[in-house]
MIZALO-921696 format. One line per 5 residues: for each residue x, y, z of N, C-alpha, C. Coordinates in Angstrom, 3 decimals, always signed. Layout:
REM residues N
X:Y:Z:X:Y:Z:X:Y:Z; ...
END
This chain:
REM residues 216
-3.414:+175.001:+45.990:-3.247:+173.954:+45.072:-1.958:+173.333:+45.010; -0.922:+174.331:+44.919:+0.474:+173.616:+44.779:+0.657:+172.834:+46.019; +0.352:+173.652:+47.138:+0.748:+173.055:+48.447:-0.042:+171.433:+48.571; -1.304:+171.447:+48.246:-1.952:+170.256:+48.177:-1.243:+169.168:+47.380; -0.725:+169.556:+46.037:+0.102:+168.682:+45.251:+1.312:+168.130:+45.974
+1.786:+168.966:+46.651:+3.245:+168.721:+47.382:+2.885:+167.658:+48.393; +1.839:+167.962:+49.155:+1.362:+167.197:+50.405:+1.178:+165.736:+49.787; +0.213:+165.440:+48.663:-0.088:+164.303:+48.168:+1.202:+163.501:+47.610; +2.131:+164.222:+47.047:+3.563:+163.615:+46.693:+4.047:+163.073:+47.837; +4.229:+163.924:+48.977:+4.967:+163.526:+50.130:+4.322:+162.329:+50.666
+2.889:+162.380:+50.823:+2.158:+161.122:+51.259:+2.449:+159.872:+50.770; +2.392:+159.952:+49.459:+2.614:+158.814:+48.502:+4.172:+158.370:+48.703; +4.959:+159.300:+48.735:+6.449:+158.880:+49.067:+6.573:+158.333:+50.370; +6.019:+158.751:+51.372:+6.041:+158.245:+52.447:+5.583:+156.778:+52.663; +4.301:+156.550:+52.017:+3.662:+155.283:+51.870:+4.653:+154.298:+51.245
+5.286:+154.658:+50.151:+6.047:+153.853:+49.302:+7.363:+153.463:+50.383; +7.821:+154.464:+51.116:+8.840:+154.231:+51.848:+8.618:+153.069:+53.020; +7.350:+153.302:+53.614:+6.885:+152.360:+54.717:+6.705:+150.988:+53.893; +6.126:+150.752:+52.708:+6.202:+149.443:+52.142:+7.272:+148.929:+51.862; +8.307:+149.663:+51.275:+9.843:+149.120:+51.166:+10.249:+148.818:+52.400
+10.290:+149.398:+53.476:+10.808:+149.001:+54.927:+10.157:+147.816:+55.446; +8.843:+147.448:+55.231:+8.070:+146.270:+55.763:+8.711:+145.164:+54.958; +8.888:+145.508:+53.564:+9.334:+144.360:+52.605:+10.766:+143.849:+53.022; +11.533:+144.722:+53.532:+12.935:+144.587:+53.862:+12.831:+143.816:+55.208; +12.040:+144.255:+56.099:+11.763:+143.525:+57.463:+11.465:+142.031:+57.100
+10.448:+141.812:+56.229:+10.065:+140.505:+56.014:+11.014:+139.688:+55.537; +11.944:+140.356:+54.565:+12.951:+139.443:+53.989:+13.978:+139.152:+54.874; +14.435:+139.981:+55.834:+15.361:+139.800:+56.795:+14.724:+138.786:+57.848; +13.517:+138.813:+58.236:+12.917:+137.720:+59.222:+12.842:+136.356:+58.449; +12.587:+136.474:+57.233:+12.506:+135.127:+56.471:+13.897:+134.550:+56.412
+14.765:+135.340:+56.151:+16.290:+134.839:+56.088:+16.662:+134.288:+57.550; +16.385:+134.971:+58.463:+16.699:+134.539:+59.866:+16.133:+133.224:+60.207; +14.745:+133.136:+59.835:+13.933:+131.832:+59.975:+14.638:+130.766:+59.283; +15.026:+130.950:+58.155:+15.594:+129.805:+57.142:+17.097:+129.495:+57.788; +17.639:+130.471:+58.269:+18.893:+130.201:+58.796:+19.001:+129.377:+60.061
+18.007:+129.729:+61.021:+17.817:+129.070:+62.152:+17.428:+127.616:+61.938; +16.419:+127.379:+60.930:+16.034:+126.104:+60.427:+17.150:+125.341:+60.110; +17.953:+125.896:+59.235:+19.160:+125.158:+58.557:+20.089:+124.761:+59.688; +20.290:+125.538:+60.828:+21.223:+125.161:+61.639:+20.642:+124.157:+62.489; +19.417:+124.161:+62.773:+18.804:+123.057:+63.702:+18.816:+121.766:+62.900
+18.372:+121.931:+61.654:+18.365:+120.574:+60.878:+19.805:+120.035:+60.744; +20.787:+120.960:+60.426:+22.230:+120.432:+60.324:+22.591:+119.648:+61.663; +22.241:+120.307:+62.854:+22.646:+119.962:+64.143:+22.033:+118.382:+64.183; +20.575:+118.255:+63.871:+20.003:+116.891:+64.132:+20.660:+116.024:+63.194; +20.949:+116.267:+61.891:+21.659:+115.437:+61.077:+22.982:+114.921:+61.511
+23.772:+115.846:+62.205:+25.190:+115.570:+62.649:+24.944:+114.526:+63.778; +23.745:+114.808:+64.737:+23.689:+114.126:+65.876:+23.301:+112.505:+65.328; +22.402:+112.424:+64.421:+22.104:+110.979:+63.852:+23.315:+110.367:+63.168; +24.085:+111.011:+62.355:+25.311:+110.600:+61.707:+26.255:+110.008:+62.708; +26.408:+110.783:+63.884:+27.362:+110.274:+65.053:+26.762:+109.079:+65.693
+25.616:+108.773:+65.566:+24.968:+107.651:+66.389:+25.093:+106.361:+65.459; +25.648:+106.430:+64.328:+25.629:+105.143:+63.438:+26.688:+104.163:+64.145; +26.365:+103.063:+64.223:+27.287:+101.902:+64.737:+27.291:+100.746:+63.911; +28.472:+99.824:+64.038:+28.487:+98.469:+63.500:+27.317:+97.741:+64.162; +26.568:+96.876:+63.385:+25.550:+95.860:+63.972:+26.237:+95.019:+64.869
+25.491:+94.997:+65.921:+26.011:+94.185:+67.088:+24.740:+93.445:+68.002; +24.699:+92.202:+68.125:+25.663:+91.138:+67.589:+25.554:+91.086:+65.976; +26.732:+91.033:+65.248:+26.593:+90.785:+63.726:+26.317:+89.294:+63.369; +25.381:+89.140:+62.600:+25.118:+87.932:+62.005:+25.766:+87.506:+60.928; +25.964:+86.131:+60.658:+26.564:+85.857:+59.431:+25.740:+86.098:+58.373
+26.358:+86.633:+57.276:+25.553:+87.190:+55.947:+26.181:+86.391:+54.676; +25.295:+86.520:+53.667:+25.689:+85.950:+52.360:+26.941:+86.693:+51.843; +27.030:+88.089:+52.066:+27.972:+88.662:+51.256:+28.316:+90.042:+52.108; +29.592:+90.569:+52.015:+29.860:+91.867:+52.416:+30.014:+92.656:+51.346; +29.285:+93.866:+51.381:+29.322:+94.920:+50.260:+30.205:+96.102:+50.702
+31.261:+96.518:+50.022:+32.253:+97.566:+50.266:+31.631:+98.738:+49.323; +31.346:+99.752:+50.030:+30.916:+100.942:+49.079:+32.201:+101.617:+48.672; +32.096:+102.112:+47.356:+33.401:+102.834:+46.748:+33.580:+104.026:+47.462; +34.872:+104.592:+47.120:+35.345:+105.869:+47.498:+36.511:+106.045:+46.422; +37.317:+107.148:+46.589:+38.068:+107.577:+45.642:+39.368:+106.588:+45.391
+39.572:+106.638:+44.095:+40.938:+105.859:+43.764:+41.895:+107.084:+43.389; +43.218:+106.651:+43.919:+44.320:+107.638:+43.733:+45.247:+106.846:+42.694; +44.978:+107.223:+41.385:+45.602:+106.576:+40.317:+45.195:+105.007:+40.290; +46.281:+104.142:+40.329:+45.922:+102.720:+40.414:+45.524:+102.067:+41.667; +45.717:+103.051:+42.645:+45.595:+102.415:+44.061:+44.372:+103.037:+44.767
+43.687:+102.229:+45.642:+42.560:+102.809:+46.399:+43.131:+104.025:+47.300; +42.290:+104.983:+47.424:+42.652:+106.175:+48.451:+43.048:+105.695:+49.804; +43.554:+106.471:+50.785:+43.763:+105.882:+52.079:+42.266:+105.667:+52.843; +41.298:+106.597:+52.408:+39.880:+106.256:+52.873:+39.343:+105.151:+52.398; +39.505:+104.823:+51.139:+38.947:+103.436:+50.616:+39.790:+102.210:+51.265
+41.181:+102.403:+51.461:+41.740:+101.381:+52.089:+41.216:+100.900:+53.581; +40.894:+102.085:+54.188:+40.206:+101.695:+55.551:+39.065:+101.051:+55.442; +38.215:+101.271:+54.369:+37.071:+100.474:+54.238:+37.290:+98.930:+53.896; +38.373:+98.816:+52.955:+38.847:+97.597:+52.588:+39.449:+96.683:+53.631; +40.142:+97.329:+54.582:+40.737:+96.709:+55.581:+39.798:+96.294:+56.538
+38.943:+96.905:+56.887:+37.821:+96.533:+57.662:+36.945:+95.400:+57.157; +36.582:+95.581:+55.948:+36.007:+94.387:+55.278:+36.898:+93.113:+55.325; +38.198:+93.190:+55.086:+38.966:+91.972:+55.333:+39.001:+91.517:+56.648; +38.862:+92.279:+57.655:+38.796:+91.828:+58.908:+37.676:+91.041:+59.266; +36.459:+91.527:+58.694:+35.164:+90.826:+59.050:+35.019:+89.598:+58.287
+35.686:+89.684:+57.135:+35.788:+88.314:+56.190:+36.560:+87.313:+56.832; +37.647:+87.704:+57.442:+38.531:+86.756:+58.152:+38.036:+86.314:+59.555; +37.063:+86.959:+59.907:+36.340:+86.504:+61.248:+35.172:+85.796:+60.881; +34.897:+85.578:+59.513:+33.876:+84.622:+59.227:+32.404:+85.169:+59.177; +32.212:+86.527:+59.053:+30.884:+87.133:+58.955:+30.360:+86.985:+57.441
+31.174:+86.773:+56.533:+30.579:+86.468:+55.265:+31.730:+85.717:+54.409; +31.485:+85.188:+53.293:+32.372:+84.355:+52.478:+32.682:+84.907:+51.214; +31.960:+86.100:+50.828:+32.218:+86.733:+49.622:+31.939:+88.179:+49.696; +32.508:+88.959:+48.552:+32.405:+90.432:+48.565:+31.579:+90.822:+47.299; +30.883:+91.999:+47.463:+30.707:+92.817:+46.208:+31.408:+94.058:+46.640
+32.154:+94.470:+45.449:+32.972:+95.763:+45.543:+32.316:+96.778:+44.463; +31.734:+97.884:+44.883:+31.023:+98.689:+44.120:+31.544:+100.134:+43.994; +31.908:+100.445:+42.688:+32.152:+101.800:+42.292:+32.733:+102.111:+40.894; +32.271:+103.218:+40.167:+32.676:+103.412:+38.966:+33.934:+104.033:+38.691; +34.301:+104.626:+37.457:+35.529:+105.142:+37.254:+35.516:+106.547:+37.593
+36.612:+106.885:+38.390:+36.723:+108.197:+38.817:+36.992:+109.381:+37.955; +38.027:+108.951:+37.143:+38.463:+110.022:+36.053:+38.668:+109.176:+34.824; +38.578:+109.762:+33.677:+38.660:+109.155:+32.355:+40.078:+108.423:+32.089; +41.004:+109.027:+32.601:+42.326:+108.503:+32.442:+42.836:+107.388:+33.456; +42.044:+107.029:+34.378:+42.467:+105.998:+35.295:+42.354:+104.666:+34.753
+43.112:+103.709:+35.157:+43.272:+102.449:+34.614:+42.118:+101.541:+35.089; +41.756:+101.810:+36.183:+40.774:+100.925:+37.089:+39.450:+101.792:+37.533; +38.437:+101.057:+37.644:+37.186:+101.621:+38.217:+37.443:+101.419:+39.924; +36.796:+102.023:+40.693:+36.640:+101.871:+42.059:+36.494:+100.473:+42.377; +35.603:+99.721:+41.802:+35.381:+98.347:+41.899:+36.611:+97.448:+41.575
+37.224:+97.796:+40.462:+38.491:+96.924:+40.069:+39.583:+97.256:+40.943; +39.765:+98.447:+41.395:+40.930:+98.766:+42.398:+40.731:+98.163:+43.568; +39.474:+98.030:+44.110:+39.046:+97.239:+45.288:+39.262:+95.822:+45.333; +38.908:+95.166:+43.903:+39.049:+93.866:+43.845:+40.540:+93.592:+43.859; +41.459:+94.324:+43.165:+42.812:+93.998:+43.200:+43.327:+94.041:+44.661
+43.044:+95.085:+45.497:+43.400:+95.099:+46.844:+43.128:+93.888:+47.515; +41.697:+93.409:+47.377:+41.274:+92.332:+48.258:+42.068:+90.942:+47.807; +42.288:+90.889:+46.590:+43.087:+89.661:+46.305:+44.622:+89.630:+46.716; +45.167:+90.950:+46.764:+46.353:+90.981:+47.444:+46.475:+90.670:+48.952; +45.155:+90.941:+49.406:+44.826:+90.554:+50.964:+44.544:+89.222:+51.205
+44.513:+88.380:+50.216:+44.371:+86.813:+50.312:+43.030:+86.446:+50.071; +42.115:+87.207:+49.486:+40.756:+86.814:+48.982:+40.793:+86.184:+47.585; +40.181:+84.933:+47.414:+40.138:+84.474:+46.067:+39.380:+85.291:+45.129; +39.847:+85.505:+43.924:+39.096:+86.140:+42.931:+37.567:+85.723:+42.742; +37.193:+84.419:+42.896:+36.102:+83.815:+42.801:+35.246:+84.265:+43.948
+35.666:+84.766:+44.830:+34.705:+85.299:+45.939:+34.277:+86.807:+45.999; +34.829:+87.389:+44.823:+34.634:+88.871:+44.644:+33.661:+89.094:+43.426; +32.572:+89.879:+43.697:+31.738:+90.347:+42.480:+32.223:+91.705:+42.195; +32.335:+92.224:+41.183:+32.935:+93.488:+40.822:+31.643:+94.420:+40.288; +31.321:+95.409:+40.792:+30.256:+96.231:+40.220:+31.043:+97.597:+39.894
+30.981:+98.013:+38.414:+31.686:+99.025:+37.844:+31.216:+100.276:+37.261; +29.741:+100.414:+37.641:+28.999:+101.612:+37.039:+28.558:+102.674:+38.321; +28.568:+102.164:+39.470:+27.813:+103.278:+40.513:+28.636:+104.440:+40.479; +27.890:+105.534:+40.725:+28.626:+106.823:+40.918:+28.128:+107.574:+42.254; +27.260:+106.692:+42.949:+26.659:+107.342:+44.202:+26.340:+106.208:+45.163
+26.091:+106.582:+46.399:+25.583:+105.476:+47.516:+24.419:+104.745:+47.047; +23.364:+105.493:+46.569:+22.159:+104.857:+45.870:+22.538:+103.910:+45.011; +23.374:+104.312:+44.035:+23.767:+103.287:+42.920:+24.553:+102.230:+43.393; +25.604:+102.382:+44.138:+26.308:+101.336:+45.019:+25.367:+100.295:+45.442; +24.290:+100.738:+46.180:+23.554:+99.619:+46.691:+22.401:+99.078:+45.831
+22.045:+99.922:+44.916:+21.010:+99.394:+43.788:+21.668:+98.510:+42.933; +22.886:+98.668:+42.346:+23.516:+97.778:+41.561:+24.057:+96.520:+42.310; +24.400:+96.632:+43.648:+24.780:+95.629:+44.394:+23.509:+94.704:+44.733; +22.370:+95.277:+44.883:+21.287:+94.475:+45.017:+20.885:+93.591:+43.780; +21.237:+94.171:+42.724:+20.919:+93.422:+41.355:+21.738:+92.166:+41.366
+23.033:+92.365:+41.730:+23.927:+91.322:+41.862:+23.562:+90.353:+42.762; +22.920:+90.688:+44.077:+22.645:+89.620:+45.012:+21.417:+88.981:+44.434; +20.431:+89.561:+43.792:+19.330:+88.782:+43.307:+19.871:+87.884:+42.167; +20.591:+88.407:+41.423:+21.047:+87.356:+40.328:+21.822:+86.110:+40.928; +22.600:+86.208:+42.004:+23.196:+85.173:+42.617:+22.501:+84.462:+43.668
+21.353:+85.088:+44.008:+20.607:+84.337:+45.028:+21.039:+84.481:+46.372; +21.687:+85.674:+46.529:+22.244:+86.008:+47.977:+21.231:+86.863:+48.471; +20.788:+86.577:+49.907:+19.659:+87.155:+50.487:+20.116:+88.220:+51.572; +21.252:+87.965:+52.306:+21.802:+89.148:+53.238:+22.889:+89.585:+53.175; +23.285:+90.736:+53.616:+24.418:+91.411:+53.434:+24.871:+92.540:+54.484
+26.432:+92.628:+54.731:+26.781:+93.583:+55.576:+27.362:+94.597:+54.591; +26.760:+95.839:+54.897:+27.333:+96.989:+54.090:+28.386:+97.572:+54.706; +29.480:+97.719:+54.180:+30.752:+98.169:+54.759:+31.173:+99.588:+54.384; +31.375:+100.594:+55.343:+31.640:+101.967:+54.863:+32.143:+102.478:+56.062; +32.334:+103.939:+56.084:+32.729:+104.645:+57.271:+31.684:+105.017:+58.171
+31.867:+105.226:+59.592:+30.840:+105.440:+60.419:+30.034:+106.763:+59.910; +30.761:+107.788:+59.515:+30.011:+109.114:+59.148:+28.961:+108.739:+58.201; +29.144:+107.771:+57.164:+28.434:+107.463:+56.133:+27.334:+106.474:+56.366; +27.408:+105.800:+57.635:+26.452:+104.598:+57.852:+25.125:+104.781:+57.955; +24.599:+105.948:+58.559:+23.121:+106.203:+58.624:+22.515:+106.395:+57.267
+23.048:+107.048:+56.416:+22.418:+107.042:+54.963:+22.656:+105.805:+54.207; +23.762:+105.193:+54.352:+23.919:+103.857:+53.806:+22.676:+102.935:+54.142; +22.544:+102.843:+55.341:+21.486:+101.951:+55.904:+20.055:+102.348:+55.529; +19.747:+103.668:+55.581:+18.395:+104.158:+55.097:+18.338:+103.742:+53.491; +19.331:+103.895:+52.779:+19.125:+103.661:+51.315:+19.093:+102.062:+51.087
+19.722:+101.201:+51.946:+19.495:+99.819:+51.761:+18.068:+99.499:+52.081; +17.622:+100.032:+53.216:+16.413:+99.615:+53.694:+15.317:+100.184:+52.633; +15.489:+101.410:+51.990:+14.672:+101.799:+50.891:+14.592:+100.744:+49.631; +15.699:+100.192:+49.501:+15.882:+99.292:+48.210:+15.294:+97.972:+48.586; +15.149:+97.680:+49.614:+14.523:+96.339:+50.180:+15.543:+95.204:+50.506
+16.601:+95.686:+50.907:+17.469:+94.765:+51.607:+16.933:+94.087:+52.669; +17.162:+92.858:+52.937:+16.709:+91.965:+53.908:+17.519:+92.104:+55.175; +17.036:+92.876:+56.107:+17.750:+93.249:+57.629:+19.138:+93.428:+57.145; +19.545:+94.519:+56.591:+20.808:+94.964:+56.454:+21.698:+95.108:+57.460; +22.816:+94.822:+57.583:+23.830:+94.797:+58.814:+24.692:+96.083:+58.236
+25.403:+96.686:+59.193:+26.271:+97.601:+59.088:+27.743:+97.206:+59.670; +28.739:+97.518:+58.672:+30.151:+97.298:+59.070:+30.746:+98.598:+59.149; +30.955:+99.356:+60.315:+31.472:+100.606:+60.145:+32.888:+100.780:+60.710; +33.617:+101.578:+59.936:+34.958:+101.978:+60.578:+35.308:+103.353:+60.522; +35.885:+103.879:+61.664:+36.178:+105.136:+61.597:+37.460:+105.679:+60.751
+37.577:+106.885:+60.604:+38.629:+107.189:+59.733:+39.778:+107.862:+60.303; +41.205:+107.493:+60.131:+42.165:+108.214:+60.613:+42.890:+108.985:+59.323; +42.313:+108.918:+58.193:+42.988:+109.601:+57.134:+42.135:+110.646:+56.495; +41.074:+110.890:+56.901:+40.153:+111.727:+56.200:+39.546:+112.905:+57.359; +39.586:+114.026:+56.795:+39.165:+115.157:+57.587:+37.639:+115.131:+57.994
+37.333:+114.861:+59.150:+35.799:+114.638:+59.593:+35.131:+116.030:+59.394; +35.871:+117.139:+59.637:+34.950:+118.517:+59.403:+34.445:+118.616:+57.723; +35.418:+118.261:+57.106:+35.099:+118.147:+55.623:+34.113:+117.092:+55.281; +34.268:+115.893:+55.799:+33.373:+114.697:+55.218:+32.001:+114.718:+56.064; +32.167:+115.119:+57.242:+30.713:+115.281:+57.900:+29.779:+116.365:+57.292
+30.601:+117.608:+56.931:+29.697:+118.522:+56.381:+29.218:+117.997:+55.011; +30.113:+117.304:+54.160:+29.491:+116.821:+52.916:+28.401:+115.915:+53.226; +28.484:+115.125:+54.309:+27.486:+114.175:+54.471:+26.078:+114.612:+54.958; +26.286:+115.735:+55.716:+25.099:+116.584:+56.102:+24.343:+117.034:+54.789; +25.110:+117.420:+53.848:+24.439:+117.957:+52.593:+23.942:+116.836:+51.840
+24.740:+115.677:+51.857:+24.190:+114.564:+51.082:+23.109:+113.791:+51.649; +22.970:+113.848:+52.952:+21.823:+113.290:+53.778:+20.420:+114.045:+53.510; +20.811:+115.513:+53.351:+19.701:+116.384:+53.212:+19.140:+116.246:+51.761; +19.996:+116.009:+50.868:+19.710:+115.616:+49.511:+18.884:+114.440:+49.310; +19.237:+113.337:+50.158:+18.507:+112.041:+50.204:+17.203:+112.140:+50.674
+16.946:+112.928:+51.821:+15.691:+113.149:+52.360:+14.658:+113.815:+51.604; +15.293:+114.829:+50.845:+14.495:+115.747:+49.805:+14.006:+114.904:+48.681; +14.974:+113.981:+47.936:+14.499:+113.132:+47.013:+13.399:+112.184:+47.507; +13.443:+111.813:+48.728:+12.208:+110.769:+49.252:+11.031:+111.651:+49.309; +11.086:+112.845:+49.526:+9.815:+113.717:+49.679:+9.302:+113.991:+48.164
+10.217:+114.463:+47.342:+9.769:+114.938:+46.206:+10.204:+113.887:+44.834
END
């Protein structure tokens, strides 16, 4: 009788061990599948990010929209200056005659929002104040374009060139299309001041979040 009880206990222990091992195998397999799926998705997103290009040929538009980036105190960061300089180049080439500059306050102690800092920079670059519409609330790419779209509707402007960095162009274009922009054009500049390893990694995450928000 005692031997039978020991055998039963051993069998139960062995069965429990096998279940635990199967569970571990399933968890390892699931983690491996998720890791591979994540790597494939990240590779796909990186490819389409790298494929973004300035619209060519670019048509004349009602307005150029410069998407905000960080302020460094009272001055636009080097990355934001790159967007502004490219916007000025397109403006001087005659692709649009007015700007929307969009971006909220980076830090509570700052004197200027991103929009105000960009306005100051463009005026210093020779753009009349009357040719600049400032948007001061946006905290994301979606809000940049949503609030800029509201300005366009109020001013009866129909077409726009969206100005940003190349790595950001794909998501910016998709957001503009989602918001109902009429044939949005892209004005994209590469960066010599920003770490592409850092910002492309961030953009992969941001693009993934954007696609998930569209689904859910």
